[in-house]
PAKE-654214 format. One record per residue: residue number from 1; residue in one letter; x, y, z of N, C-alpha, C in turn. Coordinates in pm, 1 decimal, always signed. Layout:
N
   k r   n.east  n.north     n.up  ca.east ca.north    ca.up   c.east  c.north     c.up
 NUM A        X        Y        Z        X        Y        Z        X        Y        Z
...
***
This chain:
195
   k r   n.east  n.north     n.up  ca.east ca.north    ca.up   c.east  c.north     c.up
   1 M +20280.6 +16340.1  +7267.0 +20161.0 +16410.2  +7223.5 +20122.1 +16369.5  +7082.0
   2 K +20229.4 +16353.3  +6998.2 +20205.2 +16313.2  +6861.4 +20136.4 +16177.6  +6856.6
   3 K +20185.8 +16085.2  +6941.7 +20127.5 +15950.6  +6945.9 +19980.6 +15955.8  +6985.0
   4 I +19947.6 +16039.7  +7080.8 +19809.1 +16051.7  +7126.5 +19721.5 +16105.3  +7014.2
   5 L +19768.3 +16208.1  +6943.1 +19692.8 +16264.3  +6830.7 +19670.9 +16161.5  +6720.1
   6 I +19775.2 +16085.9  +6688.2 +19763.2 +15982.7  +6584.3 +19664.8 +15875.6  +6628.9
   7 S +19673.0 +15836.0  +6755.8 +19580.1 +15735.0  +6808.6 +19436.1 +15784.9  +6801.8
   8 V +19413.7 +15909.2  +6841.4 +19278.9 +15967.5  +6836.5 +19228.9 +15974.3  +6692.3
   9 L +19317.4 +16016.1  +6602.1 +19280.9 +16025.3  +6460.0 +19244.9 +15887.7  +6403.4
  10 V +19325.2 +15785.6  +6436.4 +19298.2 +15647.9  +6390.7 +19164.0 +15600.2  +6446.3
  11 L +19139.7 +15624.3  +6574.4 +19011.6 +15584.3  +6635.3 +18895.1 +15656.6  +6567.2
  12 F +18913.0 +15786.9  +6541.6 +18808.2 +15865.6  +6476.0 +18775.2 +15808.5  +6337.8
  13 L +18881.4 +15779.5  +6259.2 +18861.8 +15722.8  +6125.4 +18796.1 +15584.5  +6132.5
  14 T +18837.7 +15503.5  +6228.0 +18780.6 +15369.8  +6244.1 +18631.1 +15378.7  +6273.4
  15 F +18593.9 +15467.3  +6368.5 +18452.3 +15483.0  +6402.1 +18372.7 +15538.2  +6284.3
  16 S +18433.7 +15632.4  +6210.8 +18365.5 +15690.4  +6093.7 +18338.6 +15583.1  +5988.6
  17 L +18440.9 +15501.8  +5960.4 +18423.8 +15394.1  +5861.5 +18320.8 +15291.8  +5908.5
  18 A +18327.3 +15255.2  +6033.8 +18232.2 +15157.4  +6087.8 +18089.7 +15210.9  +6077.6
  19 A +18069.8 +15336.2  +6111.5 +17936.1 +15397.0  +6102.2 +17889.1 +15400.6  +5958.2
  20 G +17979.0 +15434.3  +5866.0 +17944.3 +15438.3  +5723.5 +17904.7 +15301.4  +5671.7
  21 C +17981.7 +15197.9  +5711.3 +17950.5 +15061.0  +5666.7 +17814.5 +15015.4  +5719.2
  22 S +17784.3 +15049.1  +5844.6 +17655.0 +15005.7  +5898.5 +17540.9 +15075.7  +5826.1
  23 D +17560.3 +15201.7  +5784.3 +17457.6 +15271.4  +5706.5 +17437.0 +15204.1  +5571.9
  24 V +17546.2 +15162.8  +5507.6 +17535.5 +15093.8  +5379.3 +17459.7 +14963.2  +5397.6
  25 K +17493.3 +14888.5  +5505.0 +17423.7 +14762.5  +5531.9 +17274.8 +14786.7  +5553.3
  26 K +17241.4 +14893.5  +5628.2 +17100.1 +14924.5  +5651.9 +17029.5 +14953.6  +5521.1
  27 D +17092.7 +15034.5  +5433.5 +17032.0 +15067.8  +5304.6 +17014.9 +14944.4  +5217.1
  28 T +17115.8 +14856.2  +5215.6 +17106.4 +14734.0  +5136.8 +16991.3 +14648.1  +5187.7
  29 G +16980.7 +14636.8  +5320.1 +16871.1 +14560.2  +5378.6 +16736.2 +14617.5  +5340.8
  30 K +16726.6 +14752.2  +5340.0 +16601.7 +14817.6  +5300.3 +16566.7 +14784.9  +5156.2
  31 A +16667.0 +14788.5  +5068.3 +16643.0 +14758.7  +4926.3 +16596.2 +14614.8  +4909.5
  32 E +16661.1 +14521.2  +4980.5 +16621.1 +14380.4  +4971.5 +16477.7 +14361.6  +5020.9
  33 N +16444.3 +14426.7  +5132.1 +16308.1 +14415.4  +5184.5 +16206.1 +14474.6  +5088.6
  34 T +16241.8 +14585.8  +5022.6 +16151.0 +14648.3  +4926.6 +16122.8 +14554.5  +4810.4
  35 V +16227.4 +14487.7  +4760.7 +16209.4 +14392.0  +4650.5 +16121.5 +14275.7  +4695.6
  36 K +16148.1 +14223.6  +4815.8 +16067.9 +14112.6  +4867.3 +15920.7 +14153.0  +4879.2
  37 E +15896.3 +14272.4  +4934.4 +15759.1 +14320.7  +4948.8 +15693.1 +14338.2  +4812.4
  38 A +15767.8 +14391.4  +4716.9 +15712.1 +14413.3  +4583.1 +15673.4 +14281.5  +4518.9
  39 V +15759.1 +14180.0  +4533.6 +15726.4 +14049.4  +4476.6 +15602.8 +13993.0  +4545.6
  40 Q +15597.7 +14005.4  +4677.8 +15481.9 +13954.4  +4750.9 +15354.1 +14028.3  +4712.6
  41 N +15365.1 +14156.7  +4685.5 +15247.5 +14236.1  +4648.3 +15222.2 +14233.5  +4498.2
  42 E +15298.9 +14151.7  +4424.6 +15285.0 +14134.3  +4280.3 +15309.0 +14263.7  +4202.8
  43 K +15389.3 +14354.9  +4261.1 +15427.0 +14475.2  +4187.0 +15536.2 +14438.9  +4086.6
  44 V +15618.1 +14339.5  +4123.9 +15721.6 +14289.9  +4034.9 +15676.0 +14153.7  +3987.2
  45 N +15668.1 +14135.4  +3855.4 +15624.4 +14008.2  +3799.9 +15743.1 +13940.4  +3733.5
  46 P +15813.8 +13851.1  +3807.6 +15930.6 +13789.9  +3747.8 +15890.9 +13707.5  +3625.6
  47 Q +15969.7 +13718.7  +3518.5 +15936.6 +13648.0  +3395.5 +15964.9 +13500.4  +3412.7
  48 K +15870.6 +13419.7  +3369.4 +15886.9 +13275.6  +3376.9 +15932.8 +13226.1  +3241.5
  49 E +16005.8 +13114.8  +3240.3 +16055.3 +13060.7  +3114.4 +15942.5 +13008.4  +3027.2
  50 V +15841.5 +12948.3  +3089.9 +15728.1 +12895.4  +3013.7 +15599.0 +12946.7  +3075.2
  51 T +15512.9 +13001.2  +2991.5 +15378.9 +13041.0  +3033.0 +15283.2 +12973.0  +2937.1
  52 A +15181.2 +12909.8  +2990.9 +15085.1 +12842.0  +2903.9 +14948.6 +12845.8  +2969.5
  53 G +14845.8 +12844.3  +2886.5 +14711.7 +12842.2  +2940.7 +14606.0 +12872.8  +2837.1
  54 T +14485.0 +12888.4  +2884.5 +14368.6 +12913.5  +2801.4 +14351.9 +13063.6  +2780.6
  55 V +14329.3 +13104.0  +2657.2 +14311.9 +13245.9  +2627.4 +14178.6 +13294.0  +2684.8
  56 V +14184.9 +13397.2  +2767.9 +14065.6 +13459.0  +2825.8 +14022.9 +13577.3  +2739.6
  57 S +14122.5 +13655.8  +2694.3 +14092.2 +13768.4  +2605.5 +14214.8 +13803.5  +2522.6
  58 Y +14188.8 +13868.8  +2408.5 +14297.0 +13912.7  +2320.4 +14252.3 +14040.1  +2251.0
  59 E +14312.0 +14153.0  +2292.8 +14278.1 +14283.7  +2236.0 +14402.8 +14369.6  +2225.0
  60 N +14412.7 +14446.6  +2117.6 +14521.3 +14543.9  +2100.1 +14659.2 +14484.3  +2129.7
  61 N +14686.1 +14366.7  +2075.1 +14813.7 +14296.7  +2092.4 +14841.8 +14251.2  +2235.1
  62 E +14743.2 +14255.6  +2323.9 +14762.2 +14204.9  +2459.5 +14676.4 +14080.7  +2478.6
  63 I +14741.6 +13974.7  +2521.6 +14673.1 +13848.7  +2545.0 +14665.7 +13825.1  +2695.4
  64 V +14552.2 +13773.7  +2742.5 +14537.1 +13736.7  +2882.9 +14509.0 +13587.3  +2886.8
  65 L +14594.0 +13514.2  +2959.8 +14579.7 +13369.5  +2972.5 +14533.5 +13333.6  +3112.9
  66 E +14451.6 +13230.6  +3121.7 +14418.3 +13167.2  +3249.4 +14518.9 +13053.7  +3262.4
  67 S +14614.0 +13068.7  +3353.3 +14721.4 +12970.8  +3366.6 +14733.3 +12927.9  +3511.8
  68 S +14701.9 +12802.7  +3537.6 +14714.2 +12747.0  +3672.8 +14640.3 +12830.9  +3776.0
  69 G +14522.2 +12877.6  +3740.1 +14441.4 +12955.3  +3832.3 +14478.2 +13102.4  +3840.6
  70 E +14577.5 +13145.7  +3763.3 +14618.5 +13286.7  +3762.7 +14589.8 +13348.0  +3627.0
  71 K +14569.3 +13479.5  +3626.4 +14556.5 +13553.6  +3500.7 +14694.7 +13609.0  +3466.2
  72 V +14744.5 +13577.3  +3347.5 +14876.8 +13620.1  +3304.4 +14862.1 +13702.9  +3177.5
  73 K +14924.9 +13823.0  +3175.4 +14917.6 +13910.7  +3057.5 +15045.2 +13902.2  +2976.1
  74 Y +15030.5 +13911.7  +2845.2 +15145.4 +13914.7  +2755.4 +15116.3 +14015.1  +2645.1
  75 D +15208.7 +14107.6  +2621.9 +15189.8 +14211.6  +2520.9 +15286.3 +14187.2  +2405.2
  76 F +15232.2 +14164.9  +2285.4 +15314.1 +14135.4  +2168.3 +15397.8 +14255.5  +2124.6
  77 T +15357.4 +14375.3  +2159.3 +15432.5 +14493.8  +2116.2 +15555.6 +14515.9  +2202.9
  78 D +15556.8 +14459.5  +2324.0 +15667.9 +14481.6  +2416.2 +15785.2 +14387.0  +2393.8
  79 E +15759.4 +14269.7  +2337.7 +15863.4 +14169.2  +2330.0 +15871.2 +14107.5  +2190.6
  80 K +15989.5 +14055.3  +2155.8 +16009.3 +13992.1  +2025.4 +15945.6 +13853.2  +2026.8
  81 S +15858.1 +13827.2  +1931.0 +15782.9 +13702.2  +1928.3 +15803.9 +13626.5  +1798.2
  82 V +15819.4 +13495.7  +1810.1 +15831.2 +13407.4  +1694.7 +15721.7 +13301.5  +1707.5
  83 F +15635.8 +13290.8  +1605.8 +15529.0 +13191.6  +1609.9 +15580.7 +13058.9  +1556.0
  84 V +15583.1 +12957.2  +1641.7 +15629.2 +12824.4  +1604.0 +15511.5 +12742.9  +1550.9
  85 E +15397.9 +12758.3  +1616.5 +15275.6 +12688.0  +1575.8 +15161.2 +12788.5  +1577.9
  86 G +15082.3 +12789.8  +1471.4 +14972.1 +12885.2  +1462.5 +15021.0 +13024.8  +1428.4
  87 M +14926.5 +13117.0  +1420.3 +14956.6 +13255.7  +1385.0 +14875.9 +13348.6  +1475.5
  88 P +14909.7 +13479.8  +1475.6 +14833.6 +13572.7  +1559.3 +14683.5 +13568.5  +1531.3
  89 K +14645.2 +13545.9  +1406.5 +14501.5 +13543.5  +1373.8 +14429.5 +13423.7  +1438.0
  90 D +14506.1 +13321.0  +1479.7 +14446.5 +13203.6  +1544.9 +14414.4 +13228.2  +1691.9
  91 I +14469.5 +13336.0  +1748.3 +14448.8 +13362.4  +1890.6 +14309.1 +13420.1  +1911.6
  92 K +14230.6 +13349.2  +1987.8 +14097.0 +13395.2  +2025.0 +14059.3 +13328.5  +2156.6
  93 E +13954.6 +13375.4  +2214.9 +13911.8 +13322.2  +2343.5 +13889.5 +13171.7  +2335.3
  94 G +13945.7 +13099.9  +2432.2 +13923.0 +12956.5  +2440.4 +14031.3 +12868.0  +2381.0
  95 V +14127.1 +12925.2  +2304.0 +14234.3 +12841.7  +2249.4 +14348.1 +12832.1  +2351.4
  96 F +14440.1 +12739.1  +2326.7 +14552.7 +12715.9  +2415.9 +14676.5 +12784.9  +2359.4
  97 V +14747.7 +12860.2  +2442.9 +14869.3 +12928.1  +2399.5 +14981.9 +12894.8  +2497.3
  98 K +15097.7 +12861.7  +2439.7 +15218.2 +12838.8  +2520.6 +15325.2 +12935.1  +2472.4
  99 I +15388.9 +13006.2  +2565.9 +15494.7 +13101.6  +2534.4 +15622.1 +13053.5  +2603.3
 100 V +15726.4 +13027.9  +2524.7 +15855.2 +12983.0  +2578.4 +15955.6 +13096.0  +2558.2
 101 R +16014.7 +13144.8  +2666.8 +16113.0 +13253.3  +2661.0 +16252.9 +13193.6  +2656.2
 102 K +16329.6 +13231.2  +2552.6 +16464.0 +13177.3  +2537.9 +16549.5 +13275.8  +2459.0
 103 N +16667.2 +13306.1  +2510.5 +16763.3 +13394.2  +2443.2 +16701.8 +13527.1  +2399.2
 104 G +16618.6 +13586.1  +2483.5 +16560.1 +13716.5  +2453.2 +16445.0 +13713.7  +2355.0
 105 E +16402.4 +13594.7  +2312.6 +16289.1 +13582.9  +2221.1 +16179.9 +13497.9  +2284.6
 106 N +16058.5 +13520.6  +2239.7 +15944.6 +13442.9  +2287.0 +15893.7 +13356.4  +2172.9
 107 Y +15895.7 +13226.6  +2195.0 +15846.8 +13131.0  +2095.7 +15703.7 +13094.8  +2134.0
 108 I +15611.3 +13120.6  +2041.4 +15469.5 +13108.3  +2073.0 +15405.7 +12992.7  +1996.7
 109 Y +15330.4 +12911.9  +2070.4 +15256.4 +12799.4  +2014.6 +15108.4 +12827.8  +2037.0
 110 V +15031.4 +12833.7  +1929.8 +14888.0 +12854.6  +1940.4 +14820.8 +12723.2  +1899.6
 111 V +14753.7 +12659.4  +1994.3 +14692.8 +12528.7  +1969.7 +14541.2 +12544.1  +1970.4
 112 T +14479.9 +12510.0  +1860.1 +14334.2 +12524.4  +1848.5 +14262.8 +12389.4  +1856.5
 113 Q +14338.8 +12279.9  +1846.0 +14277.6 +12146.7  +1853.9 +14351.4 +12061.3  +1955.6
 114 G +14276.5 +11973.4  +2021.3 +14336.1 +11883.4  +2118.4 +14426.5 +11782.6  +2049.1
 115 K +14511.2 +11719.3  +2129.3 +14605.8 +11621.8  +2074.0 +14614.2 +11500.8  +2164.6
 116 K +14632.6 +11384.0  +2101.8 +14658.2 +11260.3  +2174.5 +14779.8 +11196.4  +2111.7
 117 E +14877.7 +11162.1  +2194.0 +14999.3 +11103.3  +2140.5 +15039.1 +10981.3  +2222.8
 118 A +15048.5 +10865.0  +2155.4 +15092.3 +10742.8  +2221.6 +15243.3 +10749.1  +2242.5
 119 L +15287.5 +10712.1  +2361.5 +15429.8 +10713.7  +2394.2 +15485.1 +10571.2  +2394.3
 120 E +15616.4 +10559.5  +2393.8 +15682.0 +10429.2  +2382.7 +15645.4 +10332.5  +2494.4
 121 D +15622.5 +10384.8  +2615.4 +15591.4 +10296.2  +2728.6 +15443.0 +10259.6  +2735.0
 122 R +15372.8 +10284.1  +2626.3 +15229.6 +10254.6  +2610.3 +15140.7 +10348.9  +2692.0
 123 S +15198.6 +10455.3  +2744.3 +15117.0 +10559.4  +2807.0 +15076.1 +10657.1  +2696.3
 124 T +14986.0 +10751.1  +2730.8 +14936.1 +10846.0  +2631.8 +14941.2 +10987.6  +2688.7
 125 S +14991.1 +11078.7  +2608.0 +14992.6 +11220.6  +2644.0 +14875.3 +11287.4  +2572.8
 126 I +14794.8 +11361.6  +2648.9 +14672.4 +11422.0  +2594.2 +14669.0 +11570.3  +2627.4
 127 L +14632.1 +11650.7  +2529.1 +14605.3 +11793.1  +2550.9 +14460.0 +11815.2  +2514.8
 128 G +14380.1 +11857.6  +2610.2 +14237.7 +11876.7  +2585.2 +14177.0 +11975.6  +2682.7
 129 I +14047.1 +11995.5  +2668.3 +13975.2 +12090.3  +2754.4 +13906.4 +12012.7  +2865.3
 130 L +13925.6 +12057.9  +2987.5 +13865.6 +11991.4  +3102.8 +13715.5 +12016.5  +3105.9
 131 K +13637.6 +11909.1  +3102.6 +13491.6 +11920.3  +3110.0 +13441.4 +11893.2  +3251.5
 132 E +13509.2 +11801.3  +3319.6 +13464.3 +11765.7  +3454.3 +13582.4 +11710.9  +3533.4
 133 A +13588.1 +11746.6  +3661.7 +13689.5 +11692.9  +3752.4 +13617.6 +11638.6  +3874.7
 134 N +13637.4 +11511.3  +3900.3 +13573.6 +11443.8  +4011.3 +13683.1 +11384.9  +4099.5
 135 D +13645.3 +11331.9  +4216.0 +13745.0 +11268.8  +4302.5 +13809.4 +11147.8  +4235.2
 136 N +13732.7 +11077.5  +4151.6 +13779.3 +10951.2  +4095.1 +13806.0 +10954.0  +3944.8
 137 Y +13776.9 +11066.0  +3879.1 +13798.6 +11070.4  +3734.6 +13799.1 +11214.5  +3683.7
 138 V +13849.7 +11229.1  +3560.5 +13839.5 +11355.9  +3488.5 +13781.0 +11326.0  +3350.7
 139 V +13706.7 +11423.1  +3297.7 +13651.6 +11411.0  +3163.1 +13713.2 +11522.4  +3078.9
 140 L +13771.1 +11484.0  +2964.6 +13835.3 +11579.2  +2874.8 +13760.6 +11585.0  +2742.8
 141 D +13756.6 +11704.6  +2685.3 +13705.3 +11723.7  +2550.1 +13827.3 +11729.5  +2458.3
 142 I +13835.5 +11629.4  +2370.2 +13945.5 +11625.1  +2274.2 +13882.9 +11637.3  +2135.8
 143 N +13883.9 +11759.0  +2081.8 +13826.6 +11788.1  +1949.7 +13679.6 +11748.0  +1938.9
 144 G +13602.8 +11781.8  +2042.1 +13458.8 +11755.5  +2039.0 +13418.3 +11619.5  +2092.3
 145 K +13514.2 +11534.7  +2120.7 +13484.4 +11402.0  +2174.3 +13523.0 +11398.0  +2322.5
 146 E +13428.0 +11359.5  +2407.9 +13455.9 +11353.6  +2551.3 +13510.9 +11216.9  +2589.2
 147 E +13618.2 +11219.0  +2669.0 +13680.2 +11095.0  +2715.5 +13702.2 +11102.9  +2865.6
 148 K +13676.4 +10991.1  +2933.4 +13683.8 +10984.8  +3079.6 +13807.3 +10903.4  +3120.3
 149 Y +13882.1 +10956.7  +3216.7 +14001.5 +10888.5  +3265.3 +13997.9 +10882.5  +3417.7
 150 T +14039.2 +10767.1  +3472.3 +14034.3 +10742.3  +3615.9 +14151.8 +10808.8  +3687.0
 151 T +14123.8 +10869.8  +3801.2 +14229.8 +10923.5  +3886.6 +14246.8 +10831.0  +4006.4
 152 S +14362.3 +10838.9  +4072.6 +14386.5 +10754.6  +4189.7 +14472.1 +10832.3  +4289.6
 153 D +14510.1 +10765.1  +4397.5 +14595.4 +10831.5  +4496.2 +14738.3 +10850.6  +4443.6
 154 K +14769.1 +10793.3  +4326.4 +14900.9 +10812.0  +4264.7 +14901.6 +10929.5  +4167.5
 155 T +14784.3 +10984.4  +4137.3 +14775.1 +11096.7  +4042.9 +14834.3 +11222.3  +4104.9
 156 V +14919.5 +11289.8  +4027.9 +14977.5 +11416.3  +4073.6 +14941.2 +11527.2  +3976.2
 157 M +14959.9 +11650.7  +4021.0 +14929.9 +11768.3  +3938.9 +15050.7 +11861.6  +3940.8
 158 Q +15068.3 +11935.1  +3829.6 +15173.6 +12035.0  +3819.1 +15117.4 +12156.8  +3748.4
 159 K +15170.5 +12274.0  +3781.1 +15129.0 +12396.5  +3712.7 +15212.0 +12414.9  +3587.0
 160 F +15151.4 +12473.1  +3483.2 +15225.9 +12503.4  +3361.5 +15347.3 +12590.1  +3393.2
 161 S +15329.1 +12683.8  +3485.3 +15436.3 +12778.6  +3517.0 +15541.1 +12721.3  +3611.1
 162 D +15511.4 +12609.5  +3676.2 +15605.3 +12550.9  +3772.4 +15600.0 +12399.9  +3760.7
 163 S +15647.7 +12348.5  +3648.0 +15634.2 +12205.4  +3622.0 +15730.9 +12119.5  +3703.4
 164 D +15821.9 +12183.9  +3779.0 +15913.9 +12107.1  +3863.4 +15847.7 +12062.4  +3993.6
 165 K +15739.2 +12128.3  +4030.9 +15675.2 +12100.3  +4159.6 +15546.5 +12021.4  +4137.7
 166 A +15541.4 +11899.1  +4190.2 +15422.0 +11815.1  +4176.9 +15349.9 +11806.8  +4310.9
 167 V +15216.6 +11812.3  +4305.1 +15133.9 +11799.3  +4425.4 +15030.5 +11689.9  +4401.9
 168 R +14968.7 +11644.1  +4507.3 +14865.0 +11540.8  +4493.9 +14744.9 +11595.5  +4418.5
 169 Y +14674.8 +11507.7  +4349.8 +14556.4 +11545.5  +4272.6 +14452.6 +11609.4  +4363.8
 170 N +14402.5 +11725.1  +4322.1 +14297.8 +11795.9  +4394.6 +14203.5 +11856.1  +4290.8
 171 K +14085.6 +11797.8  +4277.3 +13989.9 +11840.9  +4174.2 +13952.7 +11988.0  +4188.0
 172 D +13958.4 +12041.4  +4308.8 +13918.5 +12180.7  +4330.7 +14016.2 +12281.5  +4271.0
 173 E +14137.8 +12237.0  +4241.0 +14236.9 +12325.7  +4179.5 +14213.7 +12341.6  +4029.1
 174 L +14138.0 +12250.4  +3971.4 +14117.3 +12250.7  +3826.5 +13994.0 +12331.9  +3789.5
 175 K +14003.5 +12405.3  +3678.3 +13893.0 +12489.3  +3634.0 +13832.8 +12433.0  +3505.7
 176 K +13704.7 +12404.4  +3510.9 +13635.5 +12351.8  +3393.0 +13644.6 +12452.1  +3278.7
 177 G +13665.0 +12401.2  +3157.4 +13675.2 +12486.4  +3040.5 +13818.0 +12528.1  +3008.6
 178 S +13913.1 +12494.2  +3098.5 +14053.8 +12527.0  +3074.4 +14124.5 +12409.5  +3007.5
 179 W +14226.7 +12442.2  +2930.5 +14308.1 +12338.3  +2868.8 +14398.2 +12275.7  +2974.0
 180 V +14413.8 +12143.5  +2966.4 +14503.8 +12070.6  +3055.2 +14581.6 +11968.7  +2972.6
 181 M +14700.5 +11934.6  +3021.1 +14777.0 +11824.6  +2963.0 +14769.6 +11709.8  +3061.7
 182 V +14737.2 +11591.3  +3010.9 +14718.7 +11475.7  +3097.7 +14803.4 +11360.6  +3045.8
 183 L +14871.3 +11292.8  +3137.2 +14944.3 +11171.6  +3103.3 +14869.6 +11054.9  +3165.9
 184 V +14826.9 +10959.6  +3082.0 +14756.8 +10841.8  +3133.2 +14840.5 +10718.4  +3102.5
 185 D +14835.2 +10620.9  +3192.7 +14912.6 +10498.9  +3170.2 +14836.6 +10403.2  +3078.3
 186 K +14890.7 +10284.1  +3057.2 +14830.5 +10188.5  +2963.5 +14692.6 +10140.7  +3010.0
 187 N +14658.5 +10159.9  +3139.2 +14526.8 +10121.4  +3192.3 +14428.6 +10238.1  +3192.4
 188 N +14464.3 +10348.5  +3123.2 +14382.5 +10471.1  +3118.3 +14365.9 +10538.0  +3254.0
 189 E +14461.1 +10515.5  +3343.4 +14462.1 +10584.3  +3472.7 +14552.3 +10706.5  +3463.3
 190 V +14506.7 +10818.4  +3520.3 +14581.1 +10943.3  +3513.5 +14702.3 +10939.2  +3604.4
 191 V +14818.7 +10963.2  +3546.7 +14943.2 +10967.9  +3622.2 +14972.0 +11113.4  +3661.3
 192 D +14953.3 +11205.6  +3566.1 +14993.1 +11344.6  +3586.0 +14898.9 +11437.3  +3512.1
 193 I +14865.3 +11550.2  +3574.6 +14784.2 +11655.5  +3509.0 +14862.6 +11785.4  +3519.9
 194 V +14885.5 +11849.6  +3406.5 +14947.8 +11982.8  +3407.0 +14835.7 +12081.3  +3374.1
 195 Y +14814.2 +12180.1  +3461.6 +14698.2 +12268.0  +3447.2 +14734.4 +12415.5  +3449.2
***
């Protein structure tokens, strides 16, 4: 009789534990699904290491950037900020701002003028404002001077927020009046556009 009671008790405990574990698994699954749904519905905005784009507005310490076709908000009162280039007074509609998050601090670059830099391989890195995007070329405003560069089937594009992922050049993804970084080869053909 004792053996039967012990066996029943062991079976009871086993079933109780198994039922409890399945409830925990169900709850964990629910939590994971909730997080996935929140990310999909943009309720959770995961912080990116680099955010860059054209300033759309700046009021009450909150900056709104147009970055890769998205509107991104940044609040200076919420996070620790270090200005590497430019100052808060330089932030206004139409300038370029890059925010790099590292070790709990945000390093901010405020760029008010375009830049052209020759590289060792005779290519050129350009930061300017997009004036026109066509199937065969782009026109950039670099400090008031417009320059035209040829695009080809080798031209790729990357987002400021996701520079690891390159896609084929598509003029419809680019927004006129936004800052872009362009790499052109020695023949003035566009190799890469970061937008």
